[in-house]
C-alpha positions, 0 to 999 in steps of 0.5 A: 434683086439689086444686081438685077435692077442695076443690070436692067438700068444699064440695059436701058442706059444712054450707051445704047445697044452695044453696052446692052449686048456686052451686059447680056454676054457677061450675065450669060458667062456668069451663069455658065460659070456657076453651072460648071462649078458643080455646086448645089444648095438645098435647105431642110429643117432640123429634126426632119424625119427619115425619108424627108425630101430634100431635093432632086439632086440627079435632075439638078446635076443634069444626070439621067436616072438610068446612068446613076448605077452604071456610073457608080453614083455615090455620096461621100459626106464630110465627117463620115456621118450618113445624114443624107442619102440618095435614092438611086431609083428616082435621084431624090436626096432625102434625110437618112438619119437624125439632123440635130442642128445644135449637135452639128453646128452649135451656136453658129448662125449658119449650119450646113452639111457638105456633100461630095457627089462622085460619078465615074466614067468619066469621073466627076465630083459635085459639091452639094451644100444642105442648109439645116434650118433651126427649129425651136426644139430647145427650151431656155436653160439657166446655169443653176436652178437657184441663185442666192443673193445677199442684199444689205438692208441699207441698199437704196431703192434703184440698186441693181443686182446682176442675175445669171441669164439663161441660154438657148441652144437654138439660133435666130428668133428661137434664141431671143429670150425675154425675162419675167420676174414673179410678182414682188413689191420689193424687186423688179427686173431690168434687162439690157442688151449690149453691142454683142447682143448679150443680155444683162439681167439685173435685179432692181430694188424697188423699195428699201428692205427691212431685214427684221420684217422680211429676212429672205425673199424667194423670187422666180425668174422665167425666161421665154424664147421667141419660137413658136410655140414658146418654150420657157425655163425658170430659175429660183432667186433667193435674196437674203437681206443683210444689215449695216455696211451700206456701200458696195465697191464699184468699178470704173466701168461695168464691162471691159474688153481685152485681146491676148495672143493664144501663145501667151505664156503662163502668168501673162497679165490680161488686165488690172481692175480697180474698184472703189468703195466710199466706205472707210476702214474695213468696209472700204477694203476691197478683195477681188475674186471670180464670181461663184458662177464663173465656169470651170473653163475660166478658172482653169485658164485665168487667175486673179490676184485678190489684193491687186485685181490683176487677172493673169493667164493660167496654163495655155490658151487655145484659139481653136478650142475657145476664142473668147472668155466672159469673166464675171469679177466681184469686188467685195469689201470687208464690212459686216456684212461685206458688200460687193461690186461687179464687172464683166471682162470679155477676153478675146483670144487672137490666133497664131500659127500653132496648128499643123494641117490635118489630113483626112483620107477616105478610102473608096476602092482598096485594094486596087486590082492590078488590071485597074485602068488609068485614072481609077480613083483610089481615095479621097483626100481632104486637108484642113487647118484649125488656124484662121487667115493665112495660117489656115491656108493649106496646099497639098502634094504627093510623095514622088516615085509612086504610080499615083497622082493627086487631082484637085476636085474642090478647095482643099479636096483632092482625089488620089488616082492611078497614074500608071499600070500596076503589077502585083507580082512585081510590087504588091503594095505602095505606101503613099505619103501625102504632105500638107503645108500651110501658109503661116510664118513659119509654115507648118506641115503634116503628112499622112500615109495610106497603104495601097494594096494591089489586089491580085487577078488570075493572070498566072497559071500554075507551073511545074519545075519539070515537064516530066518526072521519072518515078521508080516503084517496087512491085507488090507495093501496099495498096494506097502507098505514096509513090510521089508528090507533084508540086506546082507554083502559082505566082498569083495570091490567095485563091488565084494561087491555090492549086488543085491537082487531078488525074488526067484520065485515060485507058491503060490496057483496057482499064481506067488509069484511076484504077491504078493511081490517085492524086490528092487534090490539095497536097499533090501526093500520088498514091498507088491504089493497088499492088503493081505487078512488074510482069503485067505492067513495066511502065505506067505513064501518069499525067497530072493536071494542076489548076488554080482556083481563079476565075477563069481557072488556069492550069498546066500538066506534068507527066510521071513515067512510073517504072515498076521495079521487079522483085523476086516474087516468082519461083521458077516454073518447070515446063512439061513435055509439049507446049500444052503441058502443065507447069509446076514447081515440082514435076516428074518424068521418065526417060529410056536410055540405051546402055550402049549410050556413050559419054555426052549422050543427051538424056533429056532437057529440063526447061524452066521459066521465071516470070521475074526479070533481070537477075531474078530470072537468071536460072541455074540447074544442079543435080541434087546429091541424093539422086546422084548415086555417089561416084557411080552416077553416070549423069550430070546436068548443065549448069545453065542449059538444064540438059541431062547427059551422060558423063561416061559410057554406061556399063552393066554395073549401072542400075537399070532404073535411076532417079535423078532430082534436078534443082532449079534455082534463080538468083534473087534475094532470097533465091526461089527454087523448083525441083524436077524428078527424072526416072531414067530406065537403062534398056538394051540397044534394041529396046531403046529409042534412037539417041539424039545428038546435041546437033539433033537437039539444036536442030529440033529446038530450032525447028520447034521455034520456027515451026510452032505447033507443027514441030511439036506434033512431029516430036509426039510421033517420034515418041509413039514410034519409040514406044511401039518398039516395046509393045506392038499393041501399045504402038497400034493404040498410040498410032491411032491416038496420035492420028486423031490428035494430029487431025484435031491439031491441024483443024484448030488455028492456034490449039488449046490455051493453057489456063490456070497458073501455068498459063499465066506463067507462060503468058507473061514470060519468054524463056531465053537460053544462052551459054550463060543460063536461062533468062525470063523476059517479061512481056508488056501484054499477056500472051496465050500459050497454045499447043496443037495437041489439044488439052494439056496433059497432067503428067510430065513426059520425057523424050530422048532424041535419037539423032546423032550427037553434036553440039547443043544449040540454045533455045529462045522460046521453047516452053516444054520439058523434054 
């Protein structure tokens, strides 16, 4: 009001309009500065209930209610206690928990709760001060329930005896105490207040005491505070009346005040007291001591010499802990009974720079995401120093070489904000050191560190070491066996680095890939779900996907080329006469050979296939010794061709019927075998069918390879002609039968398909004959073995070509046993 009145007078002063305009401009600038400082002040009584209205903080700060949540409006109280809270729906500041002024501020005349209000986008910091008003919630309390006094009966009326006063934790008028003594004809109460507003309570002797009449007086001292309603406290005063020694020691003054530095050494003299006693002898000898009601804190820090009255420092003093001491000292004579004089020494402790600054870090958003924008608030920092004056003035700085900086928000308050971009894969965290230095002499400093962890974001996809792997697996593996393990690495962390593997589904030969293999999601182990068959599938391409658990998920793929290695799991299969003939591991056939046949005459050819591949499909033939007939056996079998031919010219000594057993063996480990039995009948030249030479056999084989089913029909016709030479009836029957079969074979496009094990064997392999043997070449797709002669026969038939002798040609795709 005084400032406004002076301004008003200045406006209407004799200086005129110019000074009026300058004054209005200065007032406008002052109001603008106060609004920009971001400070508010509210008031609330202590012990207010939860939800008590304090103020419309959002409205007073100029913030819209709709922007409180988007701008991350929050309150950061100093000290960490959530005494006050803000309702984000209406922007009202209310009491959140119990406010106890005495607990917050003790005996301080002013008590406030300081709040920091932060909003982002952009970052703003407002400082709010809420005054906690005192209420009369504490009754006066005496330090003891009973005080004992010993008073000599020789004491004169008007003598004063100090009493311990009460204290009230409240402040202001609530702490102003009035005292009242219970009714007594001997005593009255004297209360005086010194310049520190400290009441001195003394018991006044109203009339002489008579120990023989009343040896003890019981009084009640009542202390009443100035609150509304009034609260009271009581103390019992018990006075014991002593006899004789009628003069008590007395000090030069009732109260002394001294000052001492807090860093004073142990034993430093504080004050030397001097009391006098007019009595003589033992009644005048004085001993000094602390009053019995002196607090333990005083006894811990001070010592008094009983003989000299010298008060010295004991231990160490701390201005920040206790800055003043009130010491009551008694001077007691040695009379009977002894008498005591009293005085008070007020010791004020002076501050020195003995405290280092204190740093308080309040983390707001830790860890920090690596894609956090510049200016993101990481933590709030407040510094303080318990010293006073220049010793308590603190400056704050940040350790260099970190991507952060300090922004001052208020006196001794800073914000740690992001100053440059982060990359968790390069640096996963920073140890930020904050240093605080005071202005004392010599200065003291302190440091605090905070670990700023960089939180990962999913910015890296899992990576395989190779884009493709080659895997070799033996066929006939056990179902569920482990064939390979894929592994992908993700540079991210935690959930973003947790990789999950899955199979990229596709069709393989009409079947789903997942019916062949599976992938364990966590370990990446690849398992074969069923036995693999080299004859069915030589190479299996498997594509595995690796995806992380981030949001959004990232992934990559790897390809496995799984080669199925062949094992010798198929025995040789013998092919019967004709493409539609049966196959087996042991078959029989009969052949007619003219006795006029010379050396090298081809009797027949044993044809066999092996569904395996490579060395396991390399077949060789041998004539078993049991069927060779010793040295007279005129036949032999080609080691790798399977052709049965004569070793010499036949003669009359050779048996008319001979049984030849041919053993077919592959080169696998262990080797697998099959046997073919050929019954050779020696006939005269006119009865036997014309012989074929090696050249004719080669031509027939070549024609059969090129002509397919038609060449096989021609071979059957030659067979019918040879049989007709023996029996005309049989010839006629076979001619009719052959004509019917030829017509039905020509009508069908591909003929009948071999079924069962024989069909599977013929469909999965191709026989390749050469000078070094017969090889079984696996096919990637299943084929049908067809014959133009209708349904397959169940017997093994032998056929002797009647063409001229010549060299034997190789057959690449014959599938019959001739």
